[in-house]
C-alpha positions in Angstrom: 2.0 1.0 55.3 0.3 1.8 52.0 1.7 0.1 48.7 0.5 1.3 45.2 -2.0 4.1 44.2 -5.8 4.4 44.5 -8.0 4.3 41.5 -8.7 8.1 42.3 -5.2 8.9 41.9 -4.6 7.0 38.7 -7.6 8.9 37.2 -6.4 12.2 38.0 -3.0 11.6 36.6 -4.7 10.4 33.3 -6.9 13.2 33.3 -3.9 15.4 33.6 -1.9 13.8 31.0 -5.2 13.9 28.8 -5.1 17.8 29.0 -1.5 18.2 28.3 -2.1 16.0 25.3 -5.0 18.1 24.1 -3.1 21.3 24.6 -0.1 19.7 22.5 -2.1 18.2 19.7 -2.7 21.7 17.5 1.1 22.4 17.7 1.9 18.7 16.6 -0.5 19.2 13.7 0.9 22.4 12.6 4.4 20.8 12.8 3.4 18.0 10.7 1.8 20.2 8.0 4.9 22.5 8.0 6.9 19.4 7.3 4.6 18.1 4.5 5.0 21.3 2.7 8.8 21.5 3.3 9.2 17.8 2.0 6.7 18.7 -0.9 8.9 21.7 -2.0 11.9 19.8 -2.0 10.8 16.9 -3.8 9.3 19.2 -6.6 12.8 21.4 -6.7 14.5 17.8 -7.2 12.0 16.9 -10.0 12.7 20.1 -11.5 16.4 19.6 -11.5 15.8 16.1 -13.0 13.8 17.5 -15.8 16.2 20.2 -16.4 18.8 17.7 -16.6 16.6 15.4 -19.1 16.5 18.8 -21.4 20.3 19.4 -21.4 20.9 15.8 -22.3 18.0 15.8 -25.1 18.9 16.6 -28.6 17.1 19.6 -30.2 15.1 17.6 -32.7 13.2 15.5 -30.1 10.7 16.4 -27.6 11.7 18.0 -24.3 10.2 16.8 -21.2 8.0 19.4 -19.2 6.4 19.7 -16.1 2.5 20.3 -15.8 1.7 21.5 -12.4 -2.1 20.7 -11.5 -4.0 21.8 -8.4 -2.7 19.1 -6.0 -0.4 17.1 -8.2 2.2 17.3 -11.0 2.9 15.4 -13.8 6.1 15.1 -16.0 5.5 14.7 -19.5 7.5 13.8 -22.9 5.2 14.6 -25.6 2.0 12.8 -24.8 4.0 10.3 -22.7 3.4 10.6 -18.8 6.8 9.7 -17.4 6.0 10.6 -13.8 3.0 11.7 -11.6 3.5 13.1 -8.2 0.4 13.5 -5.7 1.0 16.0 -3.1 -0.1 15.3 0.4 -3.5 16.2 1.4 -4.3 19.9 1.9 -1.1 21.0 -0.2 -1.7 22.9 -3.5 0.6 24.1 -6.3 0.2 26.8 -8.3 2.2 28.6 -11.2 2.8 28.5 -14.9 0.6 25.9 -16.9 3.8 24.0 -18.5 7.3 24.5 -17.5 10.4 23.2 -19.4 13.9 23.9 -20.0 16.3 24.8 -23.0 19.1 22.8 -24.1 21.2 25.1 -22.0 19.3 24.6 -19.0 17.1 27.8 -18.7 13.6 27.7 -17.9 10.8 28.2 -20.5 7.1 28.6 -19.6 5.0 28.7 -22.7 8.1 28.6 -25.0 9.2 32.0 -23.3 12.6 32.4 -21.3 11.9 34.0 -18.0 12.2 33.2 -14.2 9.4 31.1 -12.9 8.1 30.7 -9.5 5.8 27.6 -8.3 3.9 28.4 -5.3 3.2 25.5 -2.7 0.5 26.2 -0.1 -1.5 24.3 2.6 -4.7 24.7 4.0 -3.1 23.1 7.4 -0.9 25.9 8.0 -0.1 29.5 7.0 3.2 28.7 5.5 4.0 29.0 1.9 7.1 27.7 0.0 8.4 29.1 -3.3 10.1 27.1 -5.7 12.1 29.6 -7.9 13.3 29.1 -11.1 16.0 31.7 -11.9 16.6 33.0 -15.6 20.0 31.3 -15.6 18.1 27.7 -14.6 19.2 27.9 -10.8 16.5 26.2 -8.6 16.0 26.9 -5.0 13.2 26.8 -2.5 12.4 29.8 -0.4 
């Protein structure tokens, strides 16, 4: 009566599991990159809504807060004071208007011009792209 496994049987099972893990690794990396992109877009949209609310609550005679997107991060400033800095995960870049703020009624302003604005988030680890769109009336959504 034989009990247990031989060393060769255990090595074969470990090799088979290694092959399956190697095949699954690219899919897992792509899923993680996509999740990082989705999370970054949602956080950016949340911060845009926060800045929008700060602008609505600000009196017209004071400085309005603004978001300045940089290549791999964005900052929230009020005048020369940095209120918040958000570093994006590795491989994610942001592009769009140089500065973005809101009027006292919540409509977007880029370079003091009212218009719809779009911030584009891309990842070098996946082909997915996320658009954070601010409509002319101030609605913020992620596509």
